[in-house]
C-alpha positions in Angstrom: -95.2 13.8 27.9 -91.5 14.2 29.0 -90.3 13.2 25.6 -92.7 15.5 23.9 -91.5 18.4 26.0 -87.9 17.5 25.3 -88.7 17.6 21.6 -90.4 21.0 21.8 -87.5 22.5 23.8 -85.0 21.0 21.4 -86.8 22.4 18.4 -87.0 25.9 19.9 -83.3 25.8 21.1 -82.1 24.7 17.6 -84.0 27.6 16.0 -82.6 30.1 18.4 -79.1 28.7 17.8 -79.5 29.3 14.1 -79.1 25.7 13.0 -81.3 26.4 10.0 -78.8 28.9 8.7 -75.9 26.6 9.3 -77.6 23.9 7.2 -77.9 26.3 4.4 -74.3 27.3 4.2 -72.3 26.3 1.1 -69.0 24.6 0.7 -66.2 26.2 2.7 -63.2 28.2 1.2 -59.7 26.7 1.7 -58.7 26.3 5.3 -55.2 25.0 4.7 -52.7 25.9 2.1 -50.1 23.2 1.1 -47.2 25.7 1.3 -46.4 29.3 2.2 -45.9 30.0 -1.5 -49.4 28.8 -2.3 -50.8 30.9 0.6 -49.0 34.0 -0.6 -50.2 33.6 -4.1 -53.8 33.2 -3.0 -53.9 36.0 -0.4 -51.1 38.4 -1.4 -49.8 38.2 2.1 -46.3 37.2 3.0 -45.1 35.3 6.1 -41.8 36.9 7.1 -40.9 35.4 10.5 -41.7 32.4 12.7 -42.7 32.2 16.3 -43.1 29.3 18.8 -44.8 28.3 22.0 -43.3 29.7 25.3 -42.7 26.1 26.5 -40.5 25.5 23.5 -38.8 28.9 23.6 -37.6 27.9 27.1 -36.1 24.7 25.7 -34.4 26.6 22.9 -32.9 29.0 25.4 -31.6 26.1 27.4 -30.0 24.5 24.4 -32.4 21.6 24.4 -34.0 22.4 21.0 -32.8 24.2 17.9 -34.5 27.4 16.9 -38.0 27.2 15.4 -36.6 28.2 11.9 -34.5 25.1 12.0 -37.3 22.8 13.2 -39.8 23.8 10.5 -39.6 22.4 7.0 -38.6 24.7 4.1 -42.2 24.7 3.0 -44.5 24.5 6.0 -48.3 24.2 5.5 -50.4 27.2 6.4 -53.6 26.8 8.4 -56.2 29.5 8.4 -57.8 29.9 11.9 -61.6 29.7 12.0 -62.0 32.8 14.1 -58.7 34.4 14.9 -55.0 34.0 15.4 -54.7 31.8 18.6 -52.8 32.1 21.8 -50.4 29.5 23.0 -50.8 27.3 26.1 -53.3 25.2 28.0 -54.4 21.6 28.5 -57.3 20.2 26.5 -59.3 17.9 28.7 -61.2 15.0 27.1 -62.7 11.7 28.2 -62.4 8.3 26.5 -63.4 4.7 27.0 -59.8 3.3 27.0 -58.1 1.0 24.5 -61.3 0.2 22.6 -61.8 3.9 22.1 -58.3 4.5 20.6 -59.8 6.5 17.7 -60.9 9.1 20.2 -57.3 10.2 20.2 -56.3 9.2 16.7 -59.0 11.3 15.0 -57.7 14.4 16.8 -54.0 13.9 16.1 -53.6 12.0 12.9 -51.9 13.5 9.9 -52.1 11.6 6.6 -50.3 12.1 3.4 -53.5 13.7 2.0 -56.7 14.8 3.9 -60.3 15.6 3.4 -61.0 19.4 3.6 -63.3 20.5 6.4 -66.6 19.8 4.6 -65.2 16.6 3.1 -65.9 17.9 -0.4 -62.4 17.2 -1.8 -59.0 15.7 -1.0 -56.2 18.2 -0.4 -52.5 17.9 0.2 -51.3 17.4 3.8 -48.0 15.6 4.8 -47.1 15.3 1.1 -47.2 18.8 -0.4 -48.3 17.9 -3.9 -48.8 15.1 -6.4 -49.2 14.3 -10.1 -51.4 11.6 -11.6 -50.5 10.0 -14.9 -53.0 10.3 -17.7 -53.9 6.7 -17.6 -54.5 6.8 -13.8 -51.9 4.2 -13.0 -49.0 6.2 -11.5 -49.2 8.7 -8.6 -46.1 10.7 -7.9 -45.9 12.4 -4.5 -43.6 15.2 -3.4 -42.6 15.4 0.2 -41.7 18.5 2.2 -38.0 19.3 2.3 -36.8 19.7 5.8 -39.8 18.0 7.4 -38.6 16.2 10.6 -39.9 13.6 13.0 -40.6 14.6 16.6 -37.1 13.6 17.6 -35.6 15.9 15.0 -34.6 13.2 12.5 -35.4 14.2 8.8 -38.5 12.7 7.3 -37.6 11.4 3.8 -38.7 8.9 1.1 -36.7 6.3 3.0 -39.5 6.3 5.6 -42.1 5.6 2.9 -39.9 2.8 1.4 -39.4 1.2 4.9 -43.2 1.1 5.2 -43.4 -0.5 1.8 -40.4 -2.8 1.5 -39.9 -3.8 5.1 -43.4 -4.0 6.4 -45.9 -4.4 3.5 -43.7 -6.9 1.6 -42.7 -8.8 4.7 -45.0 -11.8 5.0 -44.5 -12.2 8.8 -45.6 -8.6 9.4 -48.2 -8.4 6.6 -49.5 -11.9 5.8 -52.2 -10.5 3.5 -51.3 -7.5 1.4 -53.9 -4.6 2.0 -56.7 -4.9 -0.6 -57.0 -1.1 -0.8 -53.5 -1.1 -2.3 -54.2 -3.7 -4.9 -55.9 -3.3 -8.3 -57.4 -6.4 -9.9 -55.3 -8.6 -7.6 -52.0 -6.8 -8.4 -50.3 -5.0 -5.4 -49.0 -1.5 -5.8 -45.3 -1.0 -6.5 -43.7 1.9 -4.6 -40.4 3.3 -5.7 -38.1 6.1 -4.5 -37.4 8.7 -7.1 -35.2 10.8 -4.8 -35.1 11.8 -1.1 -38.3 13.8 -1.4 -40.2 12.1 -4.2 -42.0 8.7 -4.2 -44.0 7.0 -6.9 -47.0 4.6 -6.4 -47.5 2.4 -9.5 -50.6 0.3 -10.1 -51.1 -2.4 -12.7 -54.3 -0.8 -13.8 -55.9 2.6 -13.4 -56.9 3.4 -9.8 -59.2 6.4 -9.9 -60.1 6.2 -6.2 -56.7 6.0 -4.7 -56.7 9.5 -3.2 -60.2 9.0 -1.9 -59.2 5.8 -0.2 -56.1 7.0 1.6 -57.6 9.3 4.2 -59.5 6.5 5.9 -58.6 4.9 9.2 -54.8 4.3 9.4 -54.3 4.0 5.6 -52.8 7.5 5.5 -49.9 6.2 7.6 -47.9 5.3 4.4 -44.7 6.0 6.2 -42.9 4.6 9.3 -39.9 6.2 11.1 -37.2 3.9 9.7 -34.5 5.2 12.0 -36.5 3.9 15.0 -38.4 0.9 13.8 -35.4 -0.7 12.0 -34.1 -1.6 15.4 -36.8 -4.2 15.6 -36.5 -5.6 12.1 -34.2 -8.5 11.0 -33.1 -6.7 7.8 -31.2 -4.2 10.0 -30.7 -6.0 13.3 -29.1 -9.4 13.8 -31.8 -12.1 14.5 -30.0 -13.3 17.6 -30.2 -9.8 19.1 -33.9 -9.5 18.0 -34.8 -12.8 19.7 -33.1 -11.7 22.9 -35.0 -8.4 22.8 -38.3 -10.2 22.1 -37.7 -12.6 24.9 -37.0 -9.8 27.3 -40.4 -8.2 26.4 -42.2 -11.6 26.8 -42.5 -12.5 23.1 -41.4 -15.6 21.2 -41.0 -14.0 17.8 -39.4 -10.9 16.5 -42.5 -9.8 14.6 -44.4 -9.8 17.9 -41.9 -7.3 19.3 -42.2 -5.2 16.1 -46.0 -5.3 16.5 -45.8 -4.3 20.1 -43.7 -1.2 19.3 -45.8 -0.3 16.3 -49.4 -1.4 17.2 -51.5 1.7 18.2 -48.2 3.3 18.8 -49.8 6.8 19.1 -51.3 5.8 22.5 -48.9 3.1 23.6 -45.3 4.0 22.7 -43.8 7.4 23.8 -40.5 6.4 22.2 -42.1 6.1 18.7 -41.3 9.4 16.7 -44.3 11.1 15.1 -45.1 13.9 12.7 -48.5 14.5 14.4 -49.2 17.7 16.3 -49.1 16.0 19.7 -47.1 13.1 20.9 -48.1 10.7 23.7 -46.0 11.1 26.9 -48.1 9.2 29.4 -49.3 6.1 27.5 -52.4 3.9 27.8 -53.4 2.0 29.9 -52.9 4.8 32.4 -56.2 6.3 33.7 -55.0 9.6 32.4 -53.3 9.5 29.0 -51.3 12.6 28.2 -50.1 14.0 24.8 -47.8 17.0 24.5 -47.0 19.2 21.6 -44.5 18.0 18.9 -41.8 20.7 18.8 -41.1 19.8 15.1 -44.7 20.0 13.9 -44.7 21.4 10.3 -47.7 23.7 10.1 -48.0 27.5 10.9 -50.7 30.1 11.0 -50.8 33.2 8.7 -48.6 35.1 11.1 -45.9 32.4 11.2 -46.8 30.9 14.6 -45.8 27.3 14.7 -48.8 25.1 15.5 -50.4 23.6 17.5 -51.5 26.4 19.9 -52.5 24.0 22.7 -49.7 22.6 24.8 -51.1 19.2 25.7 -54.2 17.0 25.6 -55.3 14.6 28.4 -57.7 11.8 28.1 -59.3 10.7 31.4 -60.7 7.2 31.5 -64.5 6.8 31.8 -66.1 3.5 32.6 -69.3 4.1 30.7 -71.0 6.3 28.2 -73.1 7.7 31.1 -69.9 8.9 32.8 -68.7 10.6 29.6 -72.0 12.5 29.4 -71.9 13.3 33.1 -68.4 14.8 32.9 -69.5 16.9 30.0 -72.4 18.3 32.0 -70.2 19.1 35.0 -67.7 21.0 32.9 -64.9 18.5 33.2 -64.4 18.4 29.4 -62.9 21.3 27.4 -64.2 20.2 24.0 -65.6 16.9 22.9 -68.4 15.5 20.7 -67.4 11.8 20.7 -69.5 9.8 23.1 -72.1 12.5 23.8 -75.7 11.5 23.5 -78.1 13.9 21.7 -80.8 12.7 24.1 -79.0 14.7 26.8 -79.3 18.0 25.0 -81.7 19.6 27.4 -79.5 18.6 30.3 -76.4 20.0 28.5 -78.2 23.3 28.0 -79.4 23.4 31.5 -75.9 23.0 33.0 -74.0 25.2 30.5 -73.7 28.3 32.7 -72.6 26.3 35.7 -70.1 24.3 33.6 -68.9 27.4 31.7 -69.4 25.8 28.3 -71.4 26.2 25.1 -73.4 23.6 23.3 -72.8 23.4 19.5 -75.0 21.5 17.1 -73.2 20.4 13.9 -75.3 19.0 11.1 -74.0 15.6 10.3 -74.0 14.5 6.7 -71.4 11.9 7.2 -73.8 9.3 8.6 -76.2 7.4 6.4 -77.8 5.6 9.4 -77.4 6.3 13.1 -78.3 2.7 13.7 -77.3 0.3 10.9 -78.4 -3.3 11.6 -76.4 -5.9 9.8 -77.9 -9.4 9.6 -75.0 -11.7 9.0 -75.5 -13.5 5.7 -72.6 -15.8 6.6 -73.7 -16.7 10.1 -72.7 -20.2 11.2 -76.2 -21.5 11.8 -77.2 -22.9 8.3 -80.9 -22.6 8.9 -80.8 -19.0 10.1 -78.3 -18.2 7.4 -80.8 -19.2 4.7 -83.5 -17.1 6.3 -81.3 -14.0 6.5 -80.2 -14.4 2.9 -83.9 -14.2 1.8 -84.7 -10.6 0.9 -88.2 -11.0 2.2 -86.9 -11.5 5.8 -84.9 -8.2 5.7 -87.8 -6.4 4.1 -90.1 -7.7 6.9 -87.8 -6.6 9.7 -87.4 -3.2 8.1 -91.1 -2.7 7.7 -91.7 -3.8 11.3 -89.7 -0.8 12.7 -91.5 2.3 13.8 -88.9 4.8 12.8 -91.0 7.9 13.6 -91.3 6.6 17.2 -87.6 5.9 17.5 -86.8 9.3 16.2 -89.0 10.9 18.8 -88.1 8.8 21.8 -84.4 8.2 21.1 -83.3 11.1 18.9 -85.7 13.7 20.4 -87.3 14.3 17.0 -84.1 15.7 15.6 -83.4 13.1 13.0 -85.0 12.0 9.7 -86.6 8.6 9.7 -85.2 6.7 6.7 -83.5 3.6 5.4 -79.7 3.1 5.8 -78.6 5.0 2.7 -76.6 8.0 1.6 -78.1 11.3 2.8 -79.4 14.1 0.6 -76.6 16.5 -0.3 -73.9 13.8 -0.6 -72.8 12.0 -3.8 -75.1 9.2 -5.0 -78.0 10.1 -2.8 -81.1 8.1 -3.9 -84.6 8.8 -2.8 -85.6 5.3 -3.8 -83.0 3.8 -1.4 -83.8 6.3 1.3 -87.5 5.2 1.3 -87.1 1.5 0.5 -89.1 -0.6 3.0 -88.7 2.3 5.5 -92.4 2.9 6.2 -93.9 1.4 9.3 -96.1 -1.4 8.0 -96.3 -4.4 10.4 -99.1 -5.9 8.4 -96.9 -6.1 5.3 -94.0 -7.3 7.4 -96.2 -10.2 8.6 -97.2 -10.9 5.0 -93.6 -11.3 4.0 -92.8 -13.7 6.9 -96.0 -15.7 6.1 -94.9 -15.9 2.5 -91.6 -17.4 3.6 -93.5 -20.2 5.4 -92.3 -19.0 8.9 -95.4 -20.2 10.8 -96.3 -19.1 14.3 -95.9 -21.4 17.3 -99.1 -22.8 19.0 -99.3 -19.9 21.4 -98.8 -17.4 18.6 -95.9 -15.8 20.5 -93.0 -16.4 18.1 -92.5 -17.8 14.6 -90.8 -21.1 13.9 -87.9 -21.9 11.7 -88.1 -24.7 9.0 -86.4 -27.0 11.5 -89.2 -26.4 14.1 -87.1 -24.3 16.4 -88.1 -20.8 17.6 -87.1 -18.1 15.1 -84.6 -16.2 17.3 -82.1 -13.5 16.4 -79.2 -12.3 18.7 -78.1 -8.8 18.0 -74.7 -7.7 19.2 -74.2 -4.1 20.0 -72.3 -1.6 22.2 -73.8 0.5 24.9 -74.6 3.5 22.7 -77.2 1.7 20.7 -79.1 0.1 23.6 -82.1 2.6 23.5 -82.8 2.2 19.8 -82.4 -1.5 19.9 -84.7 -2.0 22.9 -87.5 -0.5 20.8 -86.5 -2.5 17.7 -86.6 -5.7 19.8 -90.3 -4.9 20.6 -91.1 -4.2 17.0 -89.5 -7.5 15.8 -91.1 -9.6 18.5 -94.5 -8.1 17.6 -94.2 -9.8 14.2 -92.9 -13.1 15.7 -89.1 -12.8 15.6 -87.6 -13.4 19.1 -84.8 -10.9 19.6 -82.0 -11.1 22.1 -79.8 -8.1 22.7 -76.2 -8.7 23.6 -74.4 -5.5 24.8 -70.7 -5.9 24.7 -67.4 -4.0 24.6 -66.4 -2.5 21.3 -63.2 -4.5 21.2 -65.2 -7.8 21.6 -67.6 -6.8 18.9 -64.8 -6.1 16.5 -63.2 -9.4 17.4 -66.4 -11.5 16.9 -67.8 -9.9 13.7 -64.7 -10.4 11.4 -64.8 -14.1 12.5 -68.5 -14.2 11.6 -69.4 -15.3 15.1 -72.5 -13.0 15.2 -76.0 -13.4 13.9 -76.6 -9.7 13.7 -74.8 -6.6 14.9 -75.2 -2.8 15.0 -72.9 0.0 13.9 -73.4 3.3 12.1 -73.3 3.7 8.4 -71.0 6.2 6.6 -72.3 8.3 3.8 -69.3 8.7 1.5 -69.2 5.9 -1.1 -65.7 6.8 -2.4 -64.0 6.5 0.9 -65.5 5.4 4.2 -68.9 4.0 3.1 -67.6 1.5 0.6 -66.5 -0.9 3.4 -69.9 -0.5 5.2 -72.2 -1.2 2.3 -70.2 -3.8 0.3 -68.4 -6.9 1.5 -64.9 -5.8 0.4 -63.0 -6.7 3.6 -63.8 -9.1 6.4 -63.0 -6.7 9.2 -65.4 -3.9 8.0 -68.6 -5.3 6.6 -70.7 -6.9 9.3 -73.4 -8.2 7.1 -71.2 -10.6 5.1 -67.7 -10.9 6.6 -66.9 -14.1 4.7 -67.8 -12.6 1.4 -65.5 -9.7 2.4 -62.7 -12.2 3.2 -63.2 -13.9 -0.1 -62.9 -10.6 -2.0 -59.9 -9.4 0.1 -58.0 -12.7 -0.4 -59.0 -13.1 -4.1 -60.8 -16.3 -3.3 -58.2 -17.9 -1.1 -60.4 -17.7 2.0 -64.0 -17.0 2.9 -67.1 -17.7 1.0 -67.8 -16.8 -2.6 -70.7 -14.4 -3.1 -73.3 -15.0 -5.7 -76.2 -13.2 -7.4 -76.5 -9.4 -7.0 -74.0 -9.3 -4.1 -71.4 -10.6 -6.5 -72.6 -8.2 -9.1 -72.3 -5.2 -6.7 -68.7 -6.3 -5.8 -67.9 -6.6 -9.5 -69.3 -3.1 -10.1 -67.1 -1.7 -7.3 -64.0 -3.4 -8.7 -64.7 -1.7 -12.0 -65.4 1.6 -10.3 -62.1 1.6 -8.5 -60.1 1.4 -11.8 -62.2 3.9 -13.7 -60.7 7.3 -14.3 -63.6 8.6 -16.3 -65.9 10.4 -13.9 -69.1 9.8 -15.9 -68.5 6.1 -16.0 -67.6 6.1 -12.3 -70.9 7.8 -11.5 -72.8 5.3 -13.6 -71.2 2.4 -11.8 -71.8 4.0 -8.4 -75.5 4.6 -9.2 -75.9 0.9 -10.3 -74.5 -0.2 -6.9 -77.0 2.1 -5.2 -79.8 0.6 -7.2 -78.9 -2.9 -6.0 -78.7 -1.6 -2.4 -82.2 -0.2 -2.7 -83.4 -3.5 -4.3 -82.1 -5.8 -1.6 -81.7 -3.8 1.6 -78.6 -5.6 2.8 -78.5 -3.2 5.9 -81.4 -1.9 7.8 -81.3 1.7 9.2 -83.5 3.8 11.5 -82.7 7.5 11.0 -80.0 9.9 10.0 -79.2 13.6 9.6 -79.1 13.9 13.4 -77.1 16.9 14.6 -73.8 16.1 16.2 -73.7 17.7 19.7 -70.4 19.2 20.9 -69.6 20.6 24.3 -66.9 23.3 24.3 -65.7 25.5 27.1 -66.5 29.2 26.4 -62.8 30.0 26.1 -62.2 27.1 23.7 -62.0 28.8 20.3 -61.5 28.3 16.6 -64.0 25.5 16.6 -65.9 25.3 13.3 -69.6 24.8 13.5 -70.1 23.6 10.0 -68.4 20.9 8.0 -68.3 17.1 7.8 -68.1 15.1 11.0 -66.7 12.2 8.9 -63.1 12.6 10.1 -63.7 15.2 12.7 -62.2 16.8 14.7 -59.0 16.3 12.7 -60.4 17.8 9.5 -61.5 20.8 11.6 -57.7 21.4 12.0 -57.4 20.6 15.7 -54.0 22.2 15.7 -55.5 25.7 15.4 -57.9 25.2 18.4 -56.9 27.4 21.4 -57.9 28.7 24.8 -58.7 32.4 24.8 -57.2 34.2 27.8 
């Protein structure tokens, strides 16, 4: 009764909030112009002067910083505020789960060479102001911004890109395995400096997906501050000195010291220069991590105000997901969506006046499955491995799930029960895949298991494996998926598959799964094949695909490690490799749809529901927050630098 009441209240609240109209809105107009010249051509308006935050103006007056005109590049990017020109100042309070939740910070502050626009409909210029692609799709020439500077005032040039390429990527001690996303047909990219503000990426074969692949994870960091990091590199610093420095920091090798200075530097190393909008000043593992504005940030608003508007961001440590949601309800968070549970919607609404916040529901087209269950086809138990590799086993487990009930009880009726697949309105959506083995049919599930010869034990409690042992499956997950999996455990055990749930820290999960230590695990599935989703649905890399990490290792190492895939899995990987080098859009679409057809045929991942609105808590004075767009790389692609506190 309580869940039914919750569902009714949510439905009414969403109607009143106008969610239906939000869903109907079309693609967004430009929200960021690559240069002032581009902005002026598009709008007819001219930026004639620059302004800066009061805290920086004080430093300029004291002689601690040069004037804003000297700190900005010759061609700053122009960001259009969502609602209005903002006001400077304030501290943005958020909550995070610590080291394992590093992306909580990264997804706010990152600035890649290119970026997805707000609704993730296309890739647009960002750190690099423009590019050209050769007709054959092999050469990408990028143009940097003249006068762009690191947060310590040192110029950002092509040398910083070349340091990343020559001294890190090509150094075997720092990069034992060359990144597969920068290789085509086994041939690594070649990067060359044309001049101080031009670099060229040259591939052996056409690479039609290169721009789509860059703005994912930390791939867009195709630059490193050479003037800082060269102090820890043997090409520039004598090895004797490096060894001494490493020993003083408790390391045996120079590359360990380099990794310590560079690894997750944005939350760990205040000395590391950045071009992000905010820079860490109180690093993790402090219970309160603090970021402050970068005085050399290279974006302005239409009135010439240097961004960001907000002075600092703080991340307070929360020990559990429940604590994150509690802090949201009590008004301790200024703006956050990450970690908030849609099941708490009515509680969020009930406390909004007391907490002085509003509740925003953002339609999420970036997720193809809220719960994506990955059965490890490379698990180390040979008997279980053979069972998992049988399509009929995955079909049975999928048919055993009551998705309608999960949607009502876990997602408060807000999602759409479906298979793990691309959602409607995104490229390569397939109704066939969405519905494949997604109906609730335990009778048919039992028939598949019977057909496999998986007989019941004498008490008719669980089924038996071919070796006579109880058919048991351990599913590893983090805390956020516990509610859905507790129901799925019941469904699977009803058809005779004993299911053990192992809740663990995210960092442990992401250590065990690439090593193929798991039998099954849970994560969410992305819904953009050309960027984030490729690593979810296909075994391209060991550290991303949880349903076949050894196949991913084989693909990433070109057969030097891992296990060689066969059958339609090998065919799907082959199709992807062809798609990557295809510059013809029609052929690329054909290859993509063939991959989707194979996914629908085999159900390599099992999903429960998707299209669940993304809940965001924002203080009433926290403004310029978009209420439409893709959550795929949010809040960064919502231009966090233009958020502000209205006084």
